Backbone as a chain_set.jsonl record, in Angstrom:
{"seq": "XXXXXXXXXXXXXXXXXXXXXXXXXXXXXXXXXXXXXXXXXXXXXXXXXXXXXXXXXXXXXXXXXXX", "coords": {"N": [[5.591, -16.885, 11.329], [5.992, -16.539, 7.902], [6.37, -14.101, 5.418], [6.546, -12.752, 2.104], [8.364, -10.435, 0.075], [9.277, -8.031, -2.457], [12.323, -6.412, -3.044], [14.353, -3.613, -3.865], [17.238, -1.575, -4.698], [16.172, 0.939, -4.423], [13.982, 0.703, -2.763], [11.11, -1.052, -1.356], [8.71, -2.987, -3.239], [5.448, -2.059, -4.182], [2.438, -3.217, -5.286], [0.682, -1.77, -7.998], [-2.12, -0.75, -9.709], [-2.184, 1.011, -11.885], [0.53, 1.714, -12.763], [1.93, -0.625, -12.45], [3.831, -0.986, -10.333], [4.98, 0.639, -7.307], [7.702, 2.218, -5.617], [8.379, 1.867, -2.268], [8.489, 2.345, 1.377], [9.062, -0.274, 3.814], [6.724, -0.585, 5.422], [4.635, -0.068, 3.679], [4.8, -1.86, 1.65], [3.908, -4.424, -0.753], [3.022, -7.578, 0.363], [3.32, -11.145, 0.419], [1.92, -14.371, 0.986], [3.052, -16.617, -0.037], [5.995, -17.571, -1.754], [5.606, -18.322, -4.279], [3.441, -17.082, -5.293], [1.117, -15.984, -7.712], [0.665, -13.235, -8.232], [2.923, -12.079, -7.037], [4.964, -13.114, -8.649], [4.256, -11.97, -11.123], [4.64, -9.26, -10.504], [7.378, -9.275, -9.994], [8.36, -9.973, -12.545], [7.608, -7.692, -14.029], [9.174, -5.728, -12.759], [11.736, -6.742, -13.32], [11.717, -6.488, -16.097], [11.764, -3.741, -16.253], [14.314, -3.358, -15.471], [15.081, -2.934, -12.781], [17.286, -1.95, -10.25], [19.282, -4.245, -8.45], [17.246, -6.105, -7.682], [15.46, -8.228, -5.533], [14.072, -11.105, -3.886], [12.694, -11.124, -0.707], [12.437, -12.587, 2.534], [10.18, -12.137, 5.1], [9.851, -12.252, 8.553], [7.385, -12.747, 10.917], [6.717, -12.446, 14.283], [4.84, -13.174, 17.163], [4.713, -11.664, 20.291], [4.099, -11.426, 23.627], [3.892, -8.532, 25.652]], "CA": [[4.928, -16.706, 10.057], [6.839, -15.929, 6.887], [5.765, -13.4, 4.291], [7.555, -12.483, 1.081], [8.259, -9.133, -0.58], [10.34, -7.721, -3.413], [13.096, -5.252, -2.609], [15.401, -3.146, -4.774], [18.072, -0.545, -4.068], [15.37, 2.138, -4.183], [12.917, 0.442, -1.796], [10.254, -2.23, -1.537], [7.712, -2.822, -4.286], [4.027, -2.099, -3.853], [1.661, -3.4, -6.519], [-0.097, -0.596, -8.379], [-2.909, -1.089, -10.904], [-1.894, 1.925, -12.989], [1.909, 1.666, -13.255], [2.554, -1.918, -12.188], [4.335, -0.963, -8.961], [5.605, 1.838, -6.762], [8.771, 1.932, -4.661], [7.902, 2.385, -0.984], [9.109, 1.802, 2.586], [8.573, -1.599, 4.184], [5.358, -0.567, 5.97], [3.668, 0.091, 2.581], [5.122, -2.849, 0.617], [3.04, -5.581, -0.992], [3.583, -8.809, 0.925], [2.637, -12.331, -0.083], [2.058, -15.516, 1.891], [3.822, -17.659, -0.718], [6.959, -17.044, -2.724], [5.154, -18.789, -5.589], [2.204, -16.364, -5.587], [1.025, -15.496, -9.095], [0.823, -11.775, -8.241], [4.319, -11.779, -6.731], [5.745, -13.438, -9.849], [3.954, -10.937, -12.121], [5.291, -8.037, -10.051], [8.804, -9.493, -10.196], [8.628, -9.913, -13.985], [7.502, -6.285, -14.434], [10.356, -5.026, -12.25], [12.89, -7.221, -14.097], [11.594, -5.865, -17.419], [12.177, -2.347, -16.071], [15.727, -3.39, -15.067], [15.205, -2.35, -11.451], [18.598, -2.293, -9.697], [19.434, -5.136, -7.299], [15.941, -6.664, -7.317], [15.567, -9.521, -4.859], [12.966, -11.592, -3.077], [13.084, -11.181, 0.703], [11.509, -13.265, 3.438], [9.924, -11.372, 6.315], [9.364, -13.142, 9.607], [6.554, -12.071, 11.911], [6.58, -13.209, 15.523], [3.981, -12.57, 18.175], [5.341, -11.713, 21.603], [3.37, -10.638, 24.62], [4.729, -7.563, 26.377]], "C": [[5.904, -16.025, 9.109], [5.969, -15.293, 5.803], [6.897, -13.028, 3.342], [7.28, -11.139, 0.412], [9.406, -9.001, -1.577], [11.002, -6.417, -2.994], [14.133, -4.908, -3.668], [16.25, -2.127, -4.025], [17.255, 0.683, -3.682], [14.245, 1.922, -3.177], [12.17, -0.838, -2.104], [9.213, -1.945, -2.61], [6.303, -2.945, -3.725], [3.275, -2.199, -5.173], [0.764, -2.191, -6.745], [-0.82, -0.919, -9.679], [-2.51, -0.251, -12.112], [-0.504, 1.693, -13.596], [2.593, 0.321, -13.057], [3.076, -2.015, -10.773], [4.834, 0.43, -8.606], [6.72, 1.377, -5.84], [8.435, 2.643, -3.357], [8.767, 1.856, 0.161], [8.446, 0.475, 2.936], [7.119, -1.582, 4.651], [4.278, -0.396, 4.907], [3.827, -0.978, 1.497], [4.022, -3.888, 0.449], [3.75, -6.799, -0.431], [2.697, -9.979, 0.518], [2.904, -13.505, 0.846], [2.86, -16.655, 1.271], [4.798, -17.014, -1.696], [6.619, -17.472, -4.143], [3.833, -18.139, -5.992], [2.232, -15.813, -7.015], [1.258, -13.987, -9.154], [2.263, -11.366, -7.944], [5.183, -12.017, -7.965], [5.507, -12.402, -10.943], [4.654, -9.625, -11.778], [6.804, -8.121, -10.281], [9.171, -9.394, -11.676], [8.576, -8.475, -14.496], [8.751, -5.515, -14.002], [11.62, -5.457, -12.997], [12.893, -6.585, -15.481], [12.059, -4.413, -17.37], [13.636, -2.218, -15.639], [15.956, -2.665, -13.734], [16.492, -2.857, -10.791], [18.5, -3.171, -8.452], [18.092, -5.675, -6.785], [16.132, -8.029, -6.677], [14.305, -9.828, -4.069], [13.462, -11.681, -1.643], [11.993, -11.881, 1.505], [11.403, -12.429, 4.705], [9.352, -12.326, 7.351], [8.601, -12.321, 10.641], [6.426, -12.988, 13.117], [5.664, -12.447, 16.464], [4.638, -12.753, 19.529], [4.54, -10.839, 22.558], [4.337, -9.74, 25.365], [4.119, -7.242, 27.718]], "O": [[6.562, -15.051, 9.475], [4.982, -15.868, 5.345], [8.064, -12.995, 3.735], [6.129, -10.753, 0.206], [10.373, -9.761, -1.541], [10.332, -5.448, -2.637], [14.718, -5.794, -4.291], [16.006, -1.851, -2.851], [17.596, 1.387, -2.732], [13.605, 2.894, -2.774], [12.545, -1.603, -2.993], [8.873, -0.788, -2.858], [6.011, -3.817, -2.906], [3.454, -1.371, -6.066], [0.167, -1.659, -5.81], [-0.184, -1.324, -10.653], [-2.5, -0.749, -13.237], [-0.38, 1.498, -14.805], [3.742, 0.155, -13.468], [2.812, -2.995, -10.076], [5.074, 1.273, -9.47], [6.681, 0.255, -5.335], [8.233, 3.857, -3.332], [9.659, 1.033, -0.048], [7.384, 0.147, 2.406], [6.356, -2.484, 4.305], [3.099, -0.568, 5.215], [3.066, -0.995, 0.53], [3.295, -4.195, 1.394], [4.927, -7.03, -0.708], [1.495, -9.828, 0.303], [3.986, -13.617, 1.422], [3.299, -17.561, 1.979], [4.469, -16.04, -2.373], [7.264, -17.042, -5.099], [3.178, -18.594, -6.93], [3.233, -15.255, -7.463], [1.975, -13.509, -10.034], [2.77, -10.411, -8.534], [6.045, -11.197, -8.284], [6.449, -11.995, -11.622], [5.198, -8.958, -12.658], [7.428, -7.152, -10.712], [10.188, -8.793, -12.021], [9.411, -8.079, -15.31], [9.315, -4.745, -14.78], [12.483, -4.625, -13.277], [13.944, -6.187, -15.982], [12.668, -3.912, -18.316], [14.14, -1.109, -15.462], [16.9, -1.889, -13.588], [16.751, -4.06, -10.779], [17.74, -2.883, -7.528], [17.848, -5.692, -5.578], [16.858, -8.878, -7.193], [13.575, -8.931, -3.645], [14.525, -12.245, -1.385], [10.804, -11.784, 1.2], [12.412, -12.06, 5.306], [8.462, -13.12, 7.046], [9.109, -11.331, 11.167], [6.07, -14.159, 12.986], [5.716, -11.22, 16.543], [5.069, -13.851, 19.879], [4.337, -9.651, 22.307], [5.462, -10.136, 25.672], [4.675, -6.447, 28.474]]}, "num_chains": 1, "name": "protein.A"}
């Protein structure tokens, strides 16, 4: 399974109703099932407008493995 998130030099982005986003660790990041998600694109545009350093879209892969 692939999920998508936005990452900058300062951390991952988490959508926030008040400020647009927060910078957080991976375990708190907003993740999306599609890289074409409307909310992901809106979050990316806000971060670009704020000139967030080294902003990039990352693909996260989740695998299930029995232990």
